C-alpha positions as CSV (number, residue, x, y, z in Angstrom):
1,M,20.2,-7.7,-4.7
2,I,22.5,-6.2,-2.9
3,R,26.6,-5.8,-3.8
4,L,29.7,-6.6,-1.1
5,R,32.2,-5.0,0.5
6,R,34.9,-6.5,2.7
7,T,37.0,-3.7,3.4
8,V,36.2,-1.4,6.3
9,T,37.7,1.8,4.6
10,R,39.0,5.2,6.0
11,A,36.3,7.1,5.7
12,A,33.9,5.0,7.1
13,L,36.9,4.1,10.0
14,A,36.9,7.5,10.6
15,L,33.1,8.6,10.3
16,A,32.7,5.8,13.5
17,A,35.9,7.3,15.4
18,V,34.5,10.3,16.0
19,A,31.3,8.5,17.4
20,A,30.7,8.7,21.0
21,P,31.7,5.8,22.9
22,A,30.2,2.6,24.1
23,A,28.3,3.9,27.3
24,A,29.1,1.7,30.5
25,A,27.8,-1.6,30.7
26,A,24.4,-1.8,32.0
27,Q,22.3,-4.9,32.9
28,D,22.1,-7.5,30.6
29,G,18.4,-5.6,29.7
30,G,19.9,-2.2,28.8
31,W,21.6,-0.6,26.0
32,N,25.3,-1.5,25.7
33,S,24.8,-4.4,28.5
34,G,27.6,-7.2,29.2
35,R,25.8,-9.9,27.2
36,A,24.7,-7.4,24.4
37,L,28.5,-6.2,23.6
38,E,29.3,-10.3,23.7
39,L,26.8,-11.6,21.7
40,I,28.4,-9.0,18.7
41,Q,31.8,-9.9,19.3
42,R,30.6,-13.3,19.1
43,A,29.3,-12.6,15.5
44,Q,32.4,-10.3,14.9
45,E,34.3,-13.3,15.0
46,R,32.6,-15.3,13.3
47,R,32.4,-13.8,10.3
48,Q,35.9,-13.9,10.3
49,V,36.4,-17.5,11.0
50,A,34.3,-18.4,8.6
51,L,36.0,-17.7,5.9
52,S,38.9,-19.5,6.7
53,D,37.2,-22.8,7.6
54,T,38.8,-25.7,5.5
55,G,35.3,-27.7,5.6
56,M,34.0,-25.4,2.6
57,V,36.3,-24.8,-0.2
58,D,33.5,-23.5,-2.4
59,Y,30.0,-23.8,-3.5
60,Q,27.4,-23.5,-5.6
61,A,23.7,-22.8,-5.6
62,D,20.5,-22.2,-7.4
63,A,18.6,-18.6,-6.8
64,R,14.8,-17.4,-7.8
65,G,13.7,-14.1,-7.7
66,Y,10.9,-12.0,-7.8
67,I,11.0,-8.4,-8.4
68,Y,7.3,-6.4,-8.0
69,F,6.9,-2.8,-9.2
70,Y,3.9,-1.6,-7.8
71,L,2.2,2.0,-7.0
72,D,1.5,2.5,-3.0
73,R,-1.1,4.2,-1.6
74,R,-0.4,4.8,2.1
75,D,-3.1,6.8,2.8
76,T,-5.8,4.1,1.8
77,G,-3.5,0.6,1.8
78,E,-4.5,0.3,-2.0
79,R,-2.0,-1.1,-4.4
80,T,-1.6,-1.3,-7.9
81,L,0.7,-3.9,-9.7
82,V,3.0,-1.8,-12.4
83,K,5.5,-4.6,-13.5
84,T,6.8,-8.1,-12.4
85,D,9.9,-9.6,-13.3
86,Q,11.4,-13.1,-12.7
87,V,15.3,-14.3,-12.3
88,A,16.8,-16.6,-12.1
89,L,20.7,-17.4,-10.9
90,D,23.6,-20.0,-10.5
91,V,25.2,-18.5,-7.6
92,F,29.4,-19.7,-7.1
93,W,31.5,-19.0,-4.4
94,K,35.4,-20.2,-3.4
95,A,37.9,-19.4,-0.5
96,P,38.8,-17.1,0.7
97,N,36.0,-15.1,-0.5
98,L,35.9,-15.0,-3.9
99,S,32.0,-14.9,-5.4
100,R,30.4,-14.7,-8.7
101,Q,26.9,-14.8,-9.9
102,R,25.0,-15.4,-13.5
103,I,21.4,-14.3,-14.5
104,I,20.2,-17.7,-16.7
105,G,16.8,-16.6,-16.7
106,L,14.8,-13.0,-16.8
107,R,11.6,-11.9,-17.9
108,D,9.1,-9.2,-17.7
109,E,5.5,-8.7,-17.5
110,R,4.0,-5.1,-17.4
111,S,0.5,-4.5,-15.7
112,L,0.9,-0.6,-16.5
113,P,3.2,0.9,-18.7
114,T,6.6,1.9,-17.6
115,N,10.4,2.2,-18.3
116,I,11.6,1.1,-14.7
117,R,15.3,-0.2,-15.0
118,Y,16.7,-2.0,-12.3
119,H,20.0,-1.8,-10.4
120,E,21.8,-4.9,-11.4
121,D,22.3,-5.5,-7.2
122,H,18.1,-5.4,-7.5
123,L,18.1,-8.7,-9.0
124,T,21.3,-10.7,-7.2
125,V,21.6,-12.6,-4.1
126,V,23.5,-11.3,-0.6
127,Q,25.8,-14.3,0.0
128,D,27.5,-13.0,3.5
129,N,25.0,-10.8,5.0
130,F,26.9,-8.0,3.2
131,G,30.8,-7.2,4.3
132,D,31.3,-4.5,6.5
133,L,30.3,-1.3,4.2
134,I,26.6,-1.9,3.0
135,R,25.3,-0.5,-0.7
136,L,22.4,-1.0,-2.3
137,G,21.5,0.1,-5.8
138,D,25.4,-0.1,-6.7
139,G,25.8,3.1,-4.4
140,D,23.1,4.9,-5.8
141,E,20.8,4.4,-2.7
142,V,22.8,3.6,-0.1
143,A,26.1,3.4,-0.2
144,D,29.0,2.5,2.9
145,V,26.7,2.4,5.7
146,L,28.7,0.4,8.7
147,H,27.7,-2.8,9.2
148,P,27.0,-3.4,12.9
149,A,29.3,-6.9,13.5
150,A,31.8,-4.6,11.4
151,P,35.1,-4.7,13.3
152,A,34.5,-0.8,14.4
153,G,30.1,-1.4,14.6
154,P,30.7,-1.3,19.0
155,L,32.0,2.2,17.7
156,A,29.3,3.7,16.0
157,Y,26.1,1.9,17.0
158,D,24.1,0.5,20.9
159,Y,23.2,-3.1,21.4
160,R,20.7,-4.4,23.5
161,L,19.5,-7.9,23.7
162,A,15.9,-7.9,23.2
163,D,14.8,-11.5,23.1
164,S,16.0,-15.5,23.2
165,T,14.0,-17.3,20.3
166,T,13.7,-20.6,18.4
167,I,13.0,-21.0,14.4
168,R,13.3,-23.0,12.1
169,L,16.0,-22.7,9.5
170,P,16.5,-25.3,6.2
171,G,19.5,-27.6,7.0
172,A,18.7,-27.7,10.4
173,E,17.0,-30.4,12.5
174,E,15.5,-29.0,15.0
175,P,14.3,-25.1,15.2
176,V,17.8,-22.9,15.8
177,R,17.9,-21.0,19.5
178,V,19.0,-17.6,18.6
179,Y,19.2,-14.4,20.7
180,K,17.4,-11.2,18.9
181,V,19.7,-8.4,19.0
182,Q,18.4,-4.6,18.3
183,V,20.7,-2.3,16.5
184,R,20.2,1.7,16.8
185,P,22.8,4.4,15.5
186,K,24.5,6.3,18.4
187,D,24.0,9.3,16.4
188,A,21.0,9.1,14.2
189,S,21.7,12.2,12.4
190,R,24.8,10.2,10.8
191,P,24.2,7.6,8.1
192,A,24.0,4.1,9.6
193,L,21.5,1.1,9.8
194,V,18.5,0.7,12.6
195,G,17.1,-3.1,13.5
196,S,17.6,-6.3,14.7
197,V,20.1,-9.3,14.2
198,Y,19.7,-12.9,15.2
199,V,23.0,-14.6,17.1
200,D,22.7,-18.4,17.2
201,R,23.2,-19.0,20.0
202,R,25.5,-22.1,19.6
203,G,28.3,-20.6,17.9
204,G,27.6,-16.6,17.3
205,D,27.1,-17.1,13.9
206,I,24.5,-14.0,12.2
207,V,21.3,-16.1,11.5
208,R,18.8,-13.4,10.3
209,M,19.2,-9.7,9.8
210,E,16.3,-7.0,9.7
211,F,16.8,-3.6,9.0
212,T,16.2,-0.2,7.9
213,F,18.0,3.2,7.5
214,T,18.3,6.6,8.8
215,P,17.3,9.5,6.6
216,V,20.7,10.4,5.6
217,S,22.0,7.0,4.5
218,Y,19.9,7.5,0.9
219,V,22.0,9.1,-1.6
220,D,19.1,9.2,-4.3
221,D,16.8,12.2,-2.7
222,Q,13.7,10.8,-4.0
223,L,13.6,7.4,-1.7
224,D,11.2,7.7,1.0
225,Y,12.8,4.2,2.9
226,I,14.7,1.0,2.8
227,N,13.8,-2.2,4.8
228,V,15.5,-5.2,4.1
229,L,15.5,-8.7,5.6
230,L,18.0,-11.7,4.9
231,E,17.7,-15.3,6.3
232,N,20.4,-17.7,6.1
233,G,19.8,-21.9,6.5
234,L,22.2,-24.3,8.2
235,Y,23.9,-26.3,5.4
236,K,26.4,-29.8,6.8
237,G,26.1,-28.8,10.1
238,R,28.0,-25.4,10.3
239,F,27.6,-23.4,7.5
240,W,24.8,-20.2,7.1
241,L,24.4,-19.5,4.1
242,P,21.4,-17.3,2.1
243,N,18.4,-19.1,2.2
244,R,15.6,-16.3,2.1
245,Q,15.7,-12.3,1.4
246,Q,14.0,-9.5,0.6
247,V,14.7,-5.9,0.2
248,E,11.8,-3.1,-0.2
249,L,12.1,0.3,-1.1
250,R,9.6,3.5,-2.0
251,R,10.4,6.3,-4.0
252,Q,8.6,9.7,-4.3
253,V,8.7,13.0,-6.0
254,P,10.4,15.0,-3.0
255,E,8.4,18.3,-2.7
256,L,5.2,17.0,-3.4
257,G,2.8,15.0,-1.1
258,L,1.7,12.9,-4.5
259,P,-1.0,10.0,-4.1
260,A,1.0,6.8,-4.7
261,G,4.6,6.0,-4.3
262,G,6.1,3.7,-6.6
263,M,7.5,0.9,-4.3
264,I,9.9,-2.2,-5.5
265,R,9.7,-5.5,-3.3
266,G,12.3,-8.1,-4.5
267,T,11.9,-11.5,-3.2
268,M,14.8,-14.1,-3.5
269,R,15.0,-17.9,-2.5
270,I,18.5,-19.7,-2.4
271,G,18.8,-23.4,-2.5
272,N,20.5,-27.1,-4.2
273,Y,23.6,-26.0,-2.6
274,R,26.4,-28.2,-3.8
275,F,29.7,-28.4,-2.3
276,N,33.6,-28.5,-3.0
277,Q,32.9,-29.0,-6.3
278,G,36.9,-28.2,-7.3
279,L,35.4,-24.6,-9.1
280,D,38.1,-23.1,-11.9
281,R,39.4,-20.1,-10.1
282,G,39.1,-19.0,-13.9
283,L,35.1,-18.5,-13.3
284,F,36.0,-15.9,-10.2
285,A,37.3,-13.0,-13.1
286,G,36.0,-10.4,-14.4
287,R,32.8,-8.6,-13.4
288,R,30.7,-10.2,-10.2
289,V,27.7,-10.4,-11.7
290,V,27.6,-12.0,-15.7
291,S,24.3,-12.8,-17.4
292,V,23.7,-15.5,-20.7
293,P,22.5,-14.1,-23.7
294,V,19.5,-12.5,-23.6
295,A,17.6,-15.0,-26.1
296,Q,18.8,-17.7,-23.8
297,R,17.6,-15.5,-20.5
298,E,14.4,-15.7,-21.7
299,A,13.9,-18.9,-23.2
300,F,14.5,-19.9,-19.3
301,A,12.3,-22.9,-18.6
302,F,11.4,-21.5,-15.2
303,E,10.0,-23.9,-12.5
304,Q,6.9,-21.7,-11.7
305,P,4.7,-18.9,-13.8
306,I,6.0,-15.1,-13.4
307,D,2.3,-15.0,-10.9
308,A,2.6,-17.7,-8.8
309,E,3.9,-16.2,-5.8
310,L,1.8,-13.7,-6.1
311,R,-1.4,-15.8,-7.0
312,E,-0.6,-17.6,-3.8
313,A,-0.7,-14.6,-1.6
314,G,-1.4,-11.4,-3.3
315,L,-0.2,-8.2,-3.6
316,S,-0.5,-7.6,0.2
317,A,1.1,-5.3,3.3
318,A,4.2,-5.9,3.6
319,G,4.0,-8.2,6.7
320,E,7.6,-9.0,8.2
321,L,9.3,-6.1,6.1
322,G,6.2,-3.7,7.9
323,D,7.2,-4.7,11.8
324,I,11.2,-3.9,10.7
325,R,9.9,-0.3,10.1
326,R,7.7,0.1,13.2
327,E,9.9,-1.6,15.2
328,A,13.2,0.9,14.2
329,A,11.0,3.8,15.0
330,E,11.1,3.0,18.4
331,L,14.4,2.1,18.5
332,V,15.4,6.1,17.8
333,G,12.4,7.4,19.5
334,R,10.2,7.7,17.0
335,R,11.7,10.4,15.0
336,L,11.0,10.0,11.2
337,L,12.6,7.6,9.3
338,S,11.8,9.1,5.6
339,G,14.9,10.0,3.7
340,L,11.6,12.6,1.8
341,P,11.1,16.4,3.4
342,G,9.1,16.5,6.5
343,T,6.9,19.1,4.8
344,R,5.2,18.7,1.8
345,I,2.8,20.1,-0.7
346,D,-0.1,17.5,-0.3
347,L,-1.2,16.7,-3.8
348,S,-3.1,13.1,-2.5
349,S,-6.5,13.9,-3.9
350,A,-7.2,15.5,-7.2
351,T,-10.3,16.3,-6.7
352,G,-9.4,17.3,-3.3
353,T,-7.4,19.8,-5.0
354,L,-9.6,21.0,-8.2
355,R,-12.4,19.8,-8.9
356,Y,-15.5,21.2,-11.1
357,N,-19.6,20.3,-9.9
358,R,-22.7,21.8,-10.5
359,A,-23.0,23.3,-6.6
360,E,-19.5,24.4,-5.8
361,G,-18.4,25.6,-9.7
362,L,-14.6,25.4,-9.2
363,A,-13.3,25.1,-6.3
364,I,-9.1,25.0,-5.7
365,G,-8.2,23.4,-2.5
366,P,-4.6,23.1,-2.1
367,G,-2.8,21.6,0.6
368,V,0.4,20.8,3.5
369,R,1.5,18.0,5.0
370,F,4.0,18.0,8.0
371,N,5.7,14.6,9.0
372,P,7.3,16.2,12.5
373,G,7.8,12.3,13.2
374,E,8.1,8.7,11.7
375,R,4.1,8.0,13.2
376,L,2.9,11.6,13.1
377,S,1.3,12.9,10.3
378,L,-0.9,16.6,10.1
379,G,-2.4,17.8,7.3
380,V,-4.0,21.2,6.4
381,R,-6.0,22.0,3.0
382,G,-8.1,25.1,2.3
383,G,-9.8,26.7,-0.8
384,Y,-12.6,28.9,-2.4
385,A,-15.7,27.4,-4.5
386,T,-16.3,29.7,-6.8
387,A,-19.8,29.4,-7.7
388,A,-21.4,28.5,-4.0
389,K,-18.7,31.5,-3.0
390,H,-17.9,30.2,0.0
391,L,-14.3,28.9,1.8
392,F,-13.8,25.4,2.7
393,G,-11.4,23.2,4.9
394,E,-10.3,20.7,6.7
395,A,-7.2,20.1,8.8
396,E,-6.5,16.5,10.1
397,L,-3.9,15.1,12.7
398,W,-2.7,11.1,12.4
399,R,-1.0,9.4,14.9
400,G,1.0,6.1,13.6
401,A,-0.2,4.1,9.9
402,L,-2.4,2.0,8.5
403,P,-3.6,-0.4,9.5
404,D,-3.5,0.8,13.3
405,R,-3.2,4.8,13.6
406,I,-5.8,6.9,15.4
407,G,-6.5,10.6,14.3
408,I,-8.6,13.2,14.8
409,G,-10.3,15.8,11.7
410,V,-11.9,18.9,11.9
411,Y,-13.3,20.5,8.8
412,A,-16.0,23.2,7.4
413,N,-17.9,23.3,4.0
414,L,-16.3,19.6,2.7
415,P,-19.1,18.3,0.1
416,R,-20.0,14.9,0.5
417,D,-22.2,12.9,-1.7
418,V,-25.3,10.8,-0.8
419,G,-26.0,6.9,-2.4
420,V,-24.7,4.0,-1.6
421,G,-20.3,4.6,-2.4
422,P,-18.3,6.2,-5.0
423,V,-20.4,6.0,-9.3
424,G,-17.0,6.7,-10.3
425,S,-13.6,8.6,-10.0
426,G,-13.6,12.5,-8.8
427,A,-11.6,13.9,-12.5
428,M,-14.2,12.1,-14.4
429,S,-17.4,13.7,-12.7
430,S,-15.9,17.1,-13.2
431,L,-14.7,16.6,-16.6
432,T,-18.0,14.8,-18.0
433,A,-19.3,18.7,-15.8
434,L,-17.0,21.2,-17.1
435,L,-17.2,19.5,-20.6
436,A,-20.9,18.8,-21.1
437,G,-23.0,20.0,-18.3
438,Y,-23.4,15.9,-16.3
439,D,-22.4,15.9,-13.1
440,F,-22.7,12.3,-11.3
441,T,-23.1,13.7,-7.6
442,D,-25.2,15.2,-5.1
443,P,-23.4,17.0,-2.7
444,Y,-24.4,18.4,0.6
445,Y,-22.0,20.4,3.1
446,A,-20.3,19.0,6.5
447,T,-18.9,21.2,8.9
448,G,-17.5,19.6,12.2
449,A,-14.8,17.2,13.9
450,E,-14.7,13.5,13.9
451,L,-12.3,11.1,16.0
452,R,-11.1,8.5,13.6
453,V,-9.3,4.9,14.9
454,D,-8.1,2.1,12.7
455,R,-6.8,-0.8,13.6
456,A,-5.7,-4.6,12.8
457,V,-8.1,-7.7,14.6
458,G,-6.2,-10.1,13.4
459,G,-6.9,-12.8,10.5
460,G,-6.8,-10.3,7.9
461,W,-9.4,-8.6,9.6
462,D,-9.2,-4.8,9.7
463,G,-11.4,-2.6,12.2
464,A,-12.1,1.2,11.9
465,F,-14.2,3.4,14.4
466,R,-15.5,7.0,13.3
467,L,-17.4,9.7,16.3
468,R,-18.6,12.9,14.6
469,V,-20.4,15.9,15.5
470,E,-21.1,17.8,12.7
471,N,-23.4,20.4,10.8
472,H,-25.2,19.2,7.2
473,E,-26.0,22.2,5.2
474,S,-27.7,21.7,1.6
475,A,-25.9,22.1,-1.4
476,R,-27.8,24.2,-4.1
477,L,-27.2,24.6,-8.2
478,A,-25.0,27.5,-8.3
479,T,-23.9,27.2,-12.0
480,D,-25.4,26.2,-15.2
481,F,-22.0,26.6,-17.0
482,S,-20.0,24.2,-19.1
483,L,-17.9,24.4,-22.7
484,L,-20.0,22.6,-24.8
485,G,-22.9,24.8,-23.2
486,G,-24.7,21.2,-21.8
487,G,-25.2,23.3,-18.2
488,S,-29.1,22.4,-19.5
489,H,-28.2,19.0,-19.0
490,F,-27.5,19.4,-14.8
491,R,-29.9,17.6,-12.8
492,P,-31.3,19.7,-9.6
493,V,-29.4,19.3,-6.5
494,M,-30.9,16.4,-4.0
495,P,-31.7,18.9,-1.0
496,I,-30.7,17.1,2.4
497,D,-32.2,17.6,6.1
498,E,-30.1,20.0,7.5
499,G,-29.4,21.0,11.1
500,E,-26.9,19.0,13.4
501,F,-25.5,15.3,12.9
502,Y,-24.0,13.5,16.0
503,G,-22.8,9.6,15.0
504,A,-20.7,6.7,15.2
505,T,-19.6,4.1,12.8
506,V,-18.0,0.5,14.0
507,S,-16.9,-1.1,10.6
508,L,-14.9,-4.4,10.2
509,R,-13.6,-5.3,7.2
510,R,-11.1,-7.8,5.4
511,P,-10.2,-7.0,1.6
512,V,-8.8,-9.7,-0.9
513,P,-5.1,-8.9,-1.4
514,A,-4.4,-7.1,-4.1
515,E,-3.6,-10.4,-7.8
516,V,-4.3,-13.3,-5.7
517,A,-5.4,-16.2,-7.4
518,R,-8.8,-16.4,-5.4
519,G,-10.3,-14.9,-2.5
520,F,-13.4,-12.9,-0.9
521,S,-13.7,-9.8,0.8
522,L,-16.5,-8.8,3.3
523,G,-16.8,-6.3,5.2
524,V,-19.1,-4.9,8.0
525,S,-20.6,-1.7,9.3
526,L,-23.3,-0.7,11.7
527,E,-23.7,3.3,11.9
528,G,-26.1,5.3,14.4
529,A,-26.7,8.8,14.3
530,L,-28.8,11.6,16.2
531,T,-29.9,14.3,14.1
532,A,-31.1,17.8,15.4
533,Q,-33.8,20.0,13.7
534,E,-36.8,20.6,16.6
535,G,-35.4,17.9,19.0
536,L,-33.4,14.7,18.7
537,E,-34.0,12.0,16.4
538,G,-32.9,9.0,15.6
539,H,-31.6,6.6,13.4
540,W,-29.2,3.2,12.7
541,R,-27.6,1.6,9.3
542,P,-26.6,-1.8,9.0
543,R,-24.7,-3.0,6.1
544,V,-22.9,-5.5,4.6
545,D,-20.5,-5.2,1.7
546,A,-18.9,-9.0,0.1
547,G,-17.0,-10.0,-2.9
548,W,-15.4,-13.2,-4.5
549,V,-12.8,-12.7,-7.4
550,T,-11.0,-15.9,-9.3
551,R,-8.3,-15.0,-11.9
552,G,-7.0,-17.6,-14.3
553,S,-4.2,-18.2,-16.6
554,G,-3.9,-15.4,-19.4
555,G,-5.4,-12.8,-17.6
556,S,-9.1,-13.7,-17.0
557,E,-11.0,-12.4,-14.1
558,L,-13.9,-13.1,-12.8
559,W,-15.7,-10.7,-10.2
560,V,-19.0,-11.2,-7.9
561,E,-20.0,-8.4,-5.5
562,A,-22.6,-7.4,-3.8
563,S,-24.1,-5.2,-0.9
564,A,-27.2,-4.8,1.1
565,G,-28.1,-2.1,3.6
566,A,-31.2,-0.7,5.6
567,A,-32.0,2.0,7.5
568,A,-34.6,2.4,10.6
569,G,-35.5,5.6,12.9
570,D,-36.2,9.1,11.6
571,V,-34.1,8.7,8.5
572,P,-32.2,12.0,7.4
573,R,-32.5,12.4,3.0
574,Q,-28.7,12.1,2.6
575,Q,-28.4,8.3,5.1
576,L,-31.3,7.1,2.0
577,F,-29.4,4.7,0.1
578,L,-29.9,5.7,-3.6
579,L,-29.5,3.4,-7.0
580,G,-29.6,3.5,-10.8
581,G,-27.2,4.7,-13.6
582,R,-23.8,4.3,-13.1
583,G,-21.8,2.8,-10.1
584,T,-24.9,0.9,-9.2
585,V,-27.2,-0.5,-11.8
586,P,-26.3,1.1,-15.5
587,G,-28.8,1.7,-18.4
588,Y,-31.3,3.2,-15.6
589,A,-31.9,7.3,-14.4
590,F,-29.1,8.3,-12.5
591,R,-30.5,7.4,-9.0
592,A,-33.9,7.5,-9.3
593,W,-34.3,4.5,-7.3
594,G,-34.2,4.9,-3.6
595,G,-35.3,4.1,0.3
596,D,-34.4,3.2,3.6
597,R,-33.4,-0.7,2.6
598,F,-31.3,-2.0,-0.8
599,A,-30.0,-4.8,-2.3
600,L,-26.9,-4.6,-5.2
601,A,-25.1,-7.4,-7.3
602,R,-22.9,-7.5,-9.6
603,A,-20.7,-10.0,-11.3
604,T,-18.4,-9.2,-14.0
605,Y,-15.9,-11.7,-16.3
606,A,-12.6,-10.0,-18.2
607,A,-10.1,-11.5,-20.6
608,E,-8.0,-10.3,-22.2
609,L,-8.1,-9.7,-26.1
610,F,-4.9,-8.1,-27.8
611,R,-2.7,-7.6,-24.7
612,P,-1.5,-4.8,-23.7
613,F,-4.2,-2.8,-25.9
614,V,-7.7,-4.3,-25.4
615,R,-8.9,-6.1,-22.6
616,G,-12.8,-7.4,-22.9
617,R,-15.7,-7.4,-20.2
618,V,-19.3,-8.3,-20.1
619,F,-21.2,-8.2,-16.6
620,A,-24.5,-8.1,-15.4
621,A,-26.5,-5.9,-12.3
622,A,-29.4,-6.3,-10.2
623,G,-30.6,-3.7,-7.3
624,W,-33.7,-3.3,-5.2
625,A,-34.5,-0.4,-3.1
626,G,-37.7,-0.1,-1.2
627,Q,-38.9,1.7,1.6
628,A,-40.8,1.0,4.7
629,G,-43.0,3.9,5.2
630,T,-43.1,7.3,3.7
631,L,-40.0,8.0,1.1
632,D,-40.0,11.5,2.4
633,P,-39.2,9.4,6.1
634,F,-37.6,12.4,8.2
635,T,-40.1,14.3,10.8
636,G,-38.1,16.8,12.1
637,G,-40.9,19.6,11.1
638,V,-39.7,20.9,7.7
639,V,-41.5,21.1,5.0
640,R,-39.3,20.2,2.0
641,P,-39.4,19.2,-1.9
642,P,-40.7,15.9,-2.7
643,L,-38.0,13.2,-3.4
644,N,-40.0,11.4,-6.6
645,L,-38.2,8.0,-5.5
646,R,-38.8,4.9,-7.1
647,T,-38.8,1.6,-5.4
648,G,-38.3,-1.9,-7.0
649,G,-35.9,-3.9,-8.4
650,M,-33.7,-3.3,-11.7
651,V,-32.1,-5.6,-13.7
652,S,-29.0,-4.5,-16.4
653,V,-26.6,-6.4,-18.9
654,G,-23.7,-5.3,-20.8
655,A,-20.1,-5.4,-22.2
656,G,-17.2,-2.6,-22.7
657,L,-13.3,-2.9,-23.8
658,G,-10.7,-1.7,-21.7
659,L,-8.3,0.1,-23.2
660,L,-4.1,0.8,-22.9
661,F,-3.5,-1.6,-19.7
662,D,-7.8,-1.3,-18.9
663,I,-6.7,2.1,-17.7
664,I,-9.5,3.7,-19.3
665,R,-12.8,1.5,-19.5
666,V,-16.1,1.9,-21.8
667,D,-18.8,-0.2,-21.0
668,V,-22.6,0.1,-23.0
669,A,-25.2,-1.2,-21.1
670,R,-28.6,-1.7,-21.0
671,G,-31.3,-1.9,-18.9
672,L,-33.9,-5.1,-18.9
673,G,-37.0,-3.6,-17.2
674,E,-39.3,-0.2,-17.4
675,G,-37.4,2.7,-17.4
676,G,-34.6,0.8,-18.8
677,V,-32.3,3.0,-21.4
678,W,-29.2,2.3,-23.5
679,E,-26.6,3.4,-21.7
680,V,-22.7,4.5,-22.5
681,I,-20.3,5.0,-19.9
682,V,-16.7,6.3,-20.0
683,E,-14.6,5.8,-16.7
684,A,-11.3,5.1,-15.2
685,N,-10.4,1.8,-13.8
686,P,-11.9,1.7,-10.3
687,S,-8.3,0.7,-8.6
688,F,-7.3,4.8,-10.0
689,W,-10.4,6.0,-7.8
690,D,-9.6,6.7,-4.6
691,F,-6.6,9.4,-5.9
692,L,-8.9,11.0,-8.9
């Protein structure tokens, strides 16, 4: 995982020497208090004493780890697994400070195509909380950052006693009392770590470390951040040795704000220590990390399946590692901790930047994102719609990061779609509209402002609140151009009830962590709004969305999803629920059913047929739309063309193939009721819809 180095180089000492000296001792709760400096001094002494303790001549241990490479979408919290590696190690140590690690098992499984290769130290163990200089990625990621408990540490760092607590660790009969000491650099413009060390109250040993780095620490200019957690266990009542380690690093193209970054998360557990076996010094000759032959590594009998950790916990948020970053931002005064530039071109959404539809024609909207602080973000996007012949744009300011953030947004001529939710990716809709004249959107334009609040509410639940003031305007059929001459296939654009819109939405959501073996998702929301034309007309819309997933061995998967909603009051057309066709109940005319209430359910079973090239799928869908009154419900006094929506139920069945790691899906569906037809659907995997 990380390479060790015990000796402080002259260069590092020179950098530490030019740092400002430690501040005068303050009260125990302040920076560089006498108690905080005393604890760090004890930790320094224990690091040296531990090397000369004659009670431990050598040890051997077993280590087992998982390394995940996945795509991380910071703006939405979504994660897509790309590759999983599982590693097994023999770990050796001999006094005074000889170490050797041998990779005896290594296998991987790809969920998406990739040729990523890891640094050797991503696959191994930190055996003594680093040396006096910290290196990651064999020095290609972080090189020679001074350890806070190194002899020169107090010249470069500030320390604060933050807490006294107890933690339960392997090898300790009782919970261990520890002091949490926060660490920050005296000069944040220099390479340094930011975080906390936990010091044993009795002996002064470092029990745990959790930290990230200042931006200038990163050697690789594609690094966004690195978070590290090291936890030791107590053995034979006196030796603190590695127990659990986690490292998370995120990369992204420096100049471009792409929709996803590449994330590597490694977890390692170390145990089964055997002491004083008389290990031969010859075992430690040569390279510190060696491997058995490839065939032997691949044949290793792992105790757990390669997906065991994911099936239990899922690919969820970073948890403890995410807390490290939030605390570090507080310690350095909310400065930007990312190694990426603070200003980048925003390409977070493909269709936000470039799209084509029958209402706007070709719309081009470049964007820029500014990050003046660690938890402050400003995004600006603007462009022109060639067929609609109007400008559009939006700006948003966020403080914080998911799941806890607050923001405001202002926008003009922002296209919105009607219906019950996304029915496909924006990129595929643009492609089919441009090529063949099939546009699977019904846009209208919103101009206004919105207050946005997101909060984690505990138990895996996330809450959201939106308060908005807008003006809604109908879109119109503005172009019939398509490259293959299919513009005659374009449907008329659904008219809406134009005017001012004042709305608020409260929602709670419990998502299923990606890759978990089984789990359920649940979302509830309530929207209330007033629409102004000739007076104010009010309405409200409650909605529930639920899902269940179970995954078996060999890649099989069963998804069951259900949604239901209703609207009451004077409901404008853009707030109706529309069903039929792709994305809802395939095998029927697109959005031909609708009303002020709906129910929708879908069950899908998928399994690998020829991994990774072909994945099979069968599914069934059912939907119902109803209307309490007329299908032209809004009473704002404006004469409009009828909607001609149908009410009632629909049922369909289908089968499909997922091609090349299930990235592209081809489905064939048949509606079984009145109006049912055969329908062929080509679409991207739904896990990519949020940025396509």
